[in-house]
C-alpha positions as CSV (number, residue, x, y, z in Angstrom):
1,M,9.1,-22.6,-11.1
2,E,8.9,-19.3,-13.0
3,E,10.8,-16.4,-11.3
4,R,7.7,-14.3,-11.1
5,L,5.8,-17.0,-9.2
6,K,8.7,-17.7,-7.0
7,E,8.8,-14.0,-5.9
8,A,5.0,-13.5,-5.9
9,P,3.6,-11.5,-2.9
10,C,1.5,-14.5,-1.8
11,G,2.3,-18.0,-0.6
12,F,2.4,-20.8,-3.2
13,I,3.0,-24.6,-3.0
14,S,2.4,-27.3,-5.6
15,I,1.6,-30.8,-4.5
16,D,1.0,-34.2,-6.1
17,Q,-2.1,-36.3,-5.8
18,S,-1.0,-37.8,-2.5
19,G,-0.4,-34.3,-1.0
20,C,3.4,-34.3,-1.1
21,I,4.9,-30.9,-1.8
22,N,6.8,-30.6,-5.1
23,E,7.4,-26.8,-5.2
24,V,7.3,-23.8,-2.9
25,N,7.9,-20.1,-3.4
26,N,10.0,-17.7,-1.4
27,R,7.1,-15.8,0.2
28,F,5.6,-19.0,1.7
29,L,9.0,-19.9,3.1
30,T,9.5,-16.5,4.6
31,W,6.0,-16.6,6.3
32,M,6.6,-20.0,7.7
33,G,10.3,-19.7,8.6
34,Y,11.4,-22.8,6.7
35,Q,14.1,-23.6,4.2
36,E,13.0,-25.1,0.9
37,E,14.6,-28.4,1.7
38,E,12.6,-28.7,4.9
39,V,9.3,-28.5,3.0
40,V,9.7,-30.1,-0.4
41,G,8.9,-33.8,-0.3
42,K,6.8,-33.6,2.9
43,H,3.1,-34.0,3.0
44,M,1.2,-30.7,3.1
45,E,-0.6,-31.8,6.3
46,T,2.6,-31.3,8.3
47,L,2.2,-27.5,7.7
48,F,-1.2,-27.3,9.3
49,T,-2.3,-27.3,13.0
50,K,-3.5,-30.6,14.4
51,V,-7.1,-29.5,14.3
52,N,-6.9,-28.3,10.7
53,R,-5.3,-31.5,9.5
54,M,-8.7,-33.2,9.8
55,F,-10.2,-30.6,7.4
56,I,-7.5,-31.2,4.9
57,H,-8.5,-34.9,4.6
58,T,-12.3,-34.4,5.1
59,Y,-12.9,-31.3,3.0
60,F,-9.9,-30.2,1.0
61,F,-8.9,-33.4,-0.9
62,P,-12.5,-34.6,-1.4
63,T,-13.5,-31.2,-2.9
64,I,-10.4,-31.1,-5.1
65,Q,-11.3,-34.6,-6.4
66,L,-14.9,-33.6,-7.1
67,H,-14.6,-30.1,-8.4
68,N,-10.9,-29.7,-9.3
69,S,-10.7,-26.6,-7.2
70,V,-11.1,-25.1,-3.7
71,E,-11.9,-21.4,-3.2
72,E,-11.3,-19.3,-0.1
73,F,-10.8,-22.2,2.3
74,Y,-10.0,-20.6,5.7
75,I,-7.5,-22.6,7.7
76,N,-4.5,-22.3,10.0
77,L,-0.9,-23.1,9.2
78,T,1.8,-23.8,11.8
79,N,5.2,-22.0,11.2
80,S,8.6,-23.2,12.3
81,A,8.2,-21.6,15.7
82,G,4.9,-23.5,16.3
83,E,2.8,-20.3,15.8
84,S,-0.6,-20.5,14.2
85,I,-0.9,-18.5,10.9
86,P,-4.4,-17.9,9.6
87,V,-4.7,-18.0,5.8
88,L,-7.1,-18.2,2.9
89,L,-6.3,-21.2,0.7
90,N,-7.3,-21.4,-3.0
91,A,-6.3,-24.5,-5.0
92,R,-6.7,-25.9,-8.5
93,R,-6.0,-29.4,-9.8
94,Y,-4.8,-29.8,-13.4
95,V,-2.6,-32.2,-15.5
96,H,0.9,-31.0,-16.2
97,D,2.9,-33.1,-18.7
98,G,0.5,-36.0,-18.1
99,V,0.9,-35.8,-14.3
100,P,-1.9,-34.5,-12.0
101,V,-0.8,-31.7,-9.8
102,I,-2.5,-29.4,-7.3
103,D,-1.4,-25.7,-7.1
104,C,-2.2,-24.0,-3.8
105,L,-2.2,-20.3,-3.2
106,F,-2.2,-18.8,0.3
107,I,-3.2,-15.3,1.4
108,Q,-2.4,-14.3,5.0
109,M,-5.4,-13.2,7.0
110,K,-3.8,-11.6,10.1
111,Q,-4.1,-8.0,8.8
112,R,-7.6,-8.6,7.6
113,I,-8.6,-10.1,10.9
114,D,-7.1,-7.2,12.8
115,Y,-8.9,-4.8,10.5
116,E,-12.2,-6.6,11.0
117,L,-11.8,-6.6,14.7
118,E,-11.1,-2.9,14.6
119,L,-14.2,-2.3,12.5
120,R,-16.3,-4.3,14.8
121,S,-15.1,-2.3,17.8
122,L,-16.0,0.9,16.0
123,Q,-19.3,-0.5,15.0
124,K,-20.1,-1.4,18.6
125,T,-19.2,2.1,19.7
126,T,-21.4,3.5,17.0
127,E,-24.3,1.2,18.0
128,K,-23.9,2.4,21.6
129,A,-24.1,6.0,20.5
130,Y,-27.3,5.3,18.6
131,R,-28.8,3.7,21.8
132,D,-27.7,6.7,23.8
133,R,-29.4,9.0,21.2
134,E,-32.7,7.0,21.6
135,E,-32.6,7.4,25.3
136,A,-32.0,11.1,24.9
137,F,-35.1,11.4,22.8
138,A,-37.1,10.0,25.6
139,Q,-36.0,12.9,27.7
140,L,-36.3,15.7,25.2
141,E,-36.6,18.6,27.6
142,K,-33.6,17.6,29.7
143,V,-31.1,16.4,27.1
144,Y,-31.7,18.2,23.8
145,V,-28.2,19.6,23.9
146,E,-26.8,16.1,24.6
147,I,-28.7,14.7,21.6
148,A,-26.9,17.2,19.3
149,R,-23.6,16.2,20.9
150,K,-24.2,12.5,20.3
151,Q,-25.2,13.1,16.7
152,G,-21.9,14.9,16.3
153,E,-20.1,11.9,17.7
154,I,-22.0,9.5,15.4
155,L,-21.1,11.6,12.4
156,E,-17.4,11.6,13.5
157,M,-17.5,7.8,14.0
158,N,-19.1,7.2,10.6
159,N,-16.4,9.3,9.0
160,E,-13.8,7.4,10.8
161,L,-15.3,4.1,9.7
162,L,-15.3,5.3,6.1
163,K,-11.8,6.5,6.3
164,L,-10.6,3.3,7.9
165,S,-12.3,1.1,5.3
166,N,-10.6,3.0,2.5
167,T,-7.1,3.5,4.0
168,D,-4.1,1.2,4.1
169,K,-3.2,0.7,7.7
170,L,0.6,0.7,7.2
171,T,1.2,3.5,4.7
172,N,-1.9,5.7,5.5
173,I,-2.7,6.1,1.8
174,S,-5.7,4.7,0.0
175,N,-6.2,0.9,-0.2
176,R,-7.3,-1.6,-2.8
177,R,-11.0,-1.1,-1.9
178,F,-10.7,2.7,-2.5
179,F,-8.9,2.0,-5.8
180,Q,-11.6,-0.4,-7.0
181,E,-14.3,2.2,-6.3
182,E,-12.4,5.0,-8.0
183,L,-11.7,2.8,-11.0
184,E,-15.4,2.0,-11.4
185,R,-16.2,5.7,-11.1
186,H,-13.8,6.7,-13.8
187,I,-14.9,4.0,-16.1
188,D,-18.5,5.1,-15.6
189,R,-17.4,8.7,-16.3
190,Y,-15.6,7.5,-19.5
191,R,-18.7,5.7,-20.7
192,K,-20.9,8.8,-20.2
193,E,-18.5,11.6,-21.1
194,R,-15.6,10.0,-23.0
195,I,-13.1,11.4,-20.5
196,V,-9.9,9.4,-20.8
197,F,-7.9,8.2,-17.8
198,S,-4.7,6.1,-17.3
199,L,-3.3,3.8,-14.7
200,L,0.2,3.4,-13.3
201,M,1.2,0.1,-11.7
202,V,4.3,0.7,-9.5
203,D,6.3,-2.1,-8.0
204,I,9.5,-1.9,-5.9
205,D,12.6,-3.5,-7.5
206,Y,14.2,-6.3,-5.4
207,F,12.1,-5.5,-2.4
208,K,12.8,-9.0,-1.0
209,K,16.4,-8.0,-0.7
210,V,15.4,-5.0,1.4
211,N,13.6,-7.2,3.9
212,D,16.3,-9.8,3.8
213,T,19.1,-7.3,4.4
214,Y,17.5,-4.8,6.7
215,G,14.6,-6.6,8.2
216,H,10.8,-6.4,7.7
217,L,10.5,-3.3,10.0
218,A,12.9,-1.5,7.7
219,G,10.9,-2.8,4.7
220,D,7.7,-1.3,6.2
221,S,9.5,2.0,6.7
222,V,10.5,2.0,3.0
223,L,6.9,1.3,2.0
224,V,5.7,4.2,4.2
225,Q,8.3,6.6,2.7
226,L,7.6,5.5,-0.9
227,A,3.8,6.0,-0.4
228,G,4.5,9.6,0.8
229,L,6.9,10.2,-2.1
230,L,4.4,9.0,-4.7
231,A,1.6,11.1,-3.2
232,Q,3.9,14.1,-3.2
233,E,5.0,13.7,-6.9
234,I,1.6,13.2,-8.5
235,G,-1.0,15.8,-9.4
236,P,-3.7,17.1,-7.0
237,E,-6.5,15.1,-8.8
238,D,-4.4,11.9,-9.1
239,R,-5.0,9.1,-6.6
240,V,-2.4,6.7,-5.3
241,A,-3.3,3.4,-3.5
242,R,-1.5,0.5,-2.1
243,L,-2.7,-2.8,-3.6
244,G,-0.7,-4.9,-1.2
245,G,2.9,-5.9,-0.5
246,E,5.3,-3.6,-2.4
247,E,2.8,-2.8,-5.2
248,F,1.1,0.5,-5.7
249,V,-1.4,1.8,-8.3
250,I,-2.0,5.4,-9.4
251,I,-5.2,6.6,-11.2
252,L,-4.6,9.5,-13.5
253,P,-7.8,11.3,-14.5
254,E,-7.9,13.1,-17.8
255,T,-4.5,11.7,-18.7
256,N,-3.6,10.1,-22.1
257,A,-1.0,7.5,-22.8
258,E,1.8,10.0,-23.6
259,E,1.1,12.1,-20.4
260,A,0.9,8.9,-18.3
261,L,4.3,7.6,-19.5
262,K,5.9,11.0,-18.9
263,L,4.7,11.0,-15.3
264,A,5.9,7.4,-14.8
265,V,9.4,8.3,-16.0
266,K,9.3,11.3,-13.6
267,L,8.4,8.9,-10.7
268,N,11.3,6.6,-11.7
269,K,13.8,9.5,-11.3
270,A,12.2,10.8,-8.1
271,V,12.4,7.4,-6.4
272,E,16.0,6.8,-7.6
273,N,17.2,10.2,-6.5
274,A,15.3,10.3,-3.2
275,N,17.2,10.3,0.1
276,W,16.0,7.1,1.8
277,E,16.1,7.0,5.5
278,I,17.3,3.4,6.0
279,I,18.6,2.0,2.7
280,D,21.2,3.5,0.3
281,R,19.1,3.3,-2.9
282,L,15.7,2.3,-4.2
283,T,14.2,1.9,-7.6
284,V,10.8,1.0,-9.0
285,S,9.4,-0.5,-12.2
286,I,6.2,1.0,-13.6
287,G,3.6,-0.3,-16.0
288,A,1.1,2.1,-17.6
289,S,-2.2,1.6,-19.4
290,T,-4.8,4.0,-20.8
291,F,-8.5,3.2,-20.8
292,S,-10.1,2.7,-24.2
293,E,-13.6,1.8,-25.5
294,S,-12.9,-2.0,-25.5
295,D,-11.5,-2.0,-21.9
296,T,-13.1,-3.1,-18.7
297,E,-12.1,-2.8,-15.1
298,V,-10.3,-6.1,-15.4
299,T,-8.5,-5.5,-18.7
300,I,-7.2,-2.0,-17.8
301,V,-5.5,-3.4,-14.7
302,N,-4.2,-6.5,-16.6
303,C,-2.7,-4.2,-19.3
304,A,-0.9,-2.1,-16.7
305,D,0.3,-5.3,-15.0
306,Q,1.6,-6.7,-18.3
307,A,3.5,-3.5,-18.9
308,L,4.9,-3.7,-15.4
309,Y,6.1,-7.2,-16.1
310,R,7.8,-6.0,-19.3
311,A,9.5,-3.2,-17.3
312,K,10.9,-5.8,-15.0
313,E,12.1,-7.9,-17.9
314,N,13.8,-4.8,-19.4
315,G,16.1,-4.4,-16.4
316,R,13.8,-2.6,-13.9
317,N,14.0,1.0,-12.9
318,C,12.0,2.0,-16.0
319,S,8.5,2.6,-17.3
320,I,6.6,0.9,-20.1
321,H,3.2,1.7,-21.5
322,Y,1.0,-1.2,-22.6
323,Q,0.7,0.4,-26.1
324,E,4.4,-0.3,-26.6
325,I,3.9,-4.1,-26.2
326,G,0.2,-4.5,-27.0
């Protein structure tokens, strides 16, 4: 298995046609609390709850056989402690060296479920406020002041909903959704006004070692501190967001390739020289890309990601612009 896949921020297993596991990456083992030798060679159904094993045989395998892929299959795994782990499963079948294999990608759903429950709770509160407002209109002479107060509450709740939907729960900076909206806005601005912008893809070096050495709570603390440092070091018009795991992205409006790389190098030094609260030292690798006429929202991100990968190959704790490798 390639090193990048083995250390990917999502779970991965590769199975044969019968469902036996051939390969598994480190993130999946960490989630599930298993050692590699406890998983490889076993049938994938042993990783699922009893109820969900039926769906593996009645839906997953028939769909793979018919369409060669399964997309966003919601199912529950069982970890080594017997706990249920909700995940989204995406899978694809293909032939490798003449042998059919099925690659399975798992994305944990716990944070998403918690987030949706929180949104639903706020939505219910908002709906109740609207009902209260309608009742107040029925008694205009008595409750006109109360109506104004309720409207203020609704506005505050809507602002909170908007903030919650665009904010990463752990680091309190912008999330992937906000980044996607901002990226689309800057691309539209480029198409209309030809105002260039750049991206920086930032990834913590050897973050798994931080979690393994100091624990996941310490890892979360490092993510929070790094998010604050990045936000402090960038310009007032720049926007930093957490894509997930230990990966962050920064949108740099009105910034060309040279300026983007200069800021990236500055961030490398700021992170390396920072006084970390829990660990002795931390570094990051950064990939930069600058939007051009031929780019799309997909290619600009892919270019930054390729540059980041090259930075990792070059020894980490450095920055590479896609123009240097493209």
